[in-house]
C-alpha positions in Angstrom: -83.4 -22.4 -49.1 -86.3 -24.6 -48.1 -88.5 -22.6 -50.5 -86.1 -23.3 -53.4 -86.0 -26.9 -52.5 -89.7 -27.2 -52.3 -90.0 -25.2 -55.6 -87.5 -27.4 -57.3 -89.2 -30.6 -56.0 -92.6 -29.3 -57.2 -91.1 -28.5 -60.6 -89.4 -31.9 -60.6 -92.8 -33.5 -60.0 -94.4 -31.3 -62.7 -91.6 -32.3 -65.0 -92.1 -35.9 -64.2 -95.9 -35.6 -64.7 -95.3 -33.9 -68.0 -93.0 -36.6 -69.0 -95.6 -39.2 -68.1 -98.2 -37.2 -70.0 -95.9 -36.9 -73.1 -95.3 -40.6 -72.9 -99.1 -41.3 -72.7 -99.7 -38.9 -75.7 -97.0 -40.7 -77.7 -98.7 -44.0 -76.9 -102.1 -42.5 -78.0 -100.5 -41.2 -81.2 -99.0 -44.7 -81.9 -102.4 -46.3 -81.3 -104.1 -43.8 -83.7 -101.4 -44.5 -86.3 -102.0 -48.2 -85.8 -105.8 -47.7 -86.2 -105.3 -45.8 -89.4 -103.1 -48.6 -90.7 -105.7 -51.2 -89.8 -108.4 -49.1 -91.5 -106.4 -48.8 -94.7 -105.7 -52.6 -94.6 -109.4 -53.3 -94.1 -110.3 -51.0 -97.0 -107.6 -52.7 -99.2 -108.8 -56.2 -98.3 -112.4 -55.2 -99.0 -111.4 -53.8 -102.4 -109.4 -57.0 -103.2 -112.3 -59.1 -102.1 -114.6 -57.2 -104.4 -112.1 -57.6 -107.2 -111.8 -61.4 -106.4 -115.5 -61.6 -106.3 -115.8 -60.0 -109.7 -113.1 -62.4 -111.0 -114.8 -65.3 -109.5 -118.1 -64.2 -111.1 -116.5 -63.7 -114.4 -114.9 -67.2 -114.2 -118.3 -68.7 -113.3 -120.0 -66.9 -116.2 -117.3 -68.1 -118.6 -117.7 -71.7 -117.2 -121.5 -71.5 -117.6 -121.1 -70.3 -121.2 -118.7 -73.1 -122.0 -121.0 -75.6 -120.4 -123.9 -74.3 -122.5 -121.9 -74.6 -125.7 -120.8 -78.1 -124.8 -124.4 -79.1 -123.9 -125.7 -77.7 -127.2 -123.0 -79.8 -129.0 -124.0 -82.9 -127.1 -127.7 -82.3 -127.9 -126.9 -82.0 -131.6 -124.8 -85.3 -131.4 -127.6 -87.0 -129.5 -130.1 -85.9 -132.1 -127.9 -87.2 -134.9 -127.6 -90.5 -133.1 -131.4 -90.7 -132.7 -131.9 -90.1 -136.3 -129.4 -92.8 -137.2 -131.2 -95.2 -134.7 -134.6 -94.3 -136.2 -133.2 -95.1 -139.7 -131.8 -98.4 -138.5 -135.0 -99.3 -136.8 -136.9 -98.7 -140.1 -134.4 -100.7 -142.0 -134.6 -103.6 -139.5 -138.4 -103.5 -139.7 -138.2 -103.6 -143.5 -135.8 -106.6 -143.5 -138.0 -108.4 -140.9 -141.0 -108.0 -143.1 -139.0 -109.2 -146.1 -137.8 -112.2 -144.2 -141.2 -113.0 -142.9 -142.6 -112.8 -146.4 -139.8 -115.1 -147.7 -140.4 -117.5 -144.8 -144.1 -117.5 -145.5 -143.5 -118.2 -149.3 -141.1 -121.0 -148.5 -143.5 -122.6 -146.1 -146.2 -122.5 -148.7 -143.9 -124.1 -151.2 -142.8 -126.8 -148.8 -146.2 -127.6 -147.4 -148.2 -127.3 -150.6 -146.6 -129.4 -153.3 
């Protein structure tokens, strides 16, 4: 009877140890599953980051192109304004010469009777 009790106790301990081992294995399986999930999430985030980076780059390139077009338009407008200014400067100089000539003629008439 003692032998059966000892044998049953040993089997009980073995069964208990096996249960602990199974529990530990289940825990390890869960950790591996969690690690796989994390790896998948990291891969997904990296993919999204690359896609966002491409989108950001495309947005920046579009903004740069728009800025170039606007700058070219402003340069054309600036050149037109400079041409108008140059024309007005020439016209002002011409009128100034005419006025100076008239003033000089008037002074000659007034001073020399």
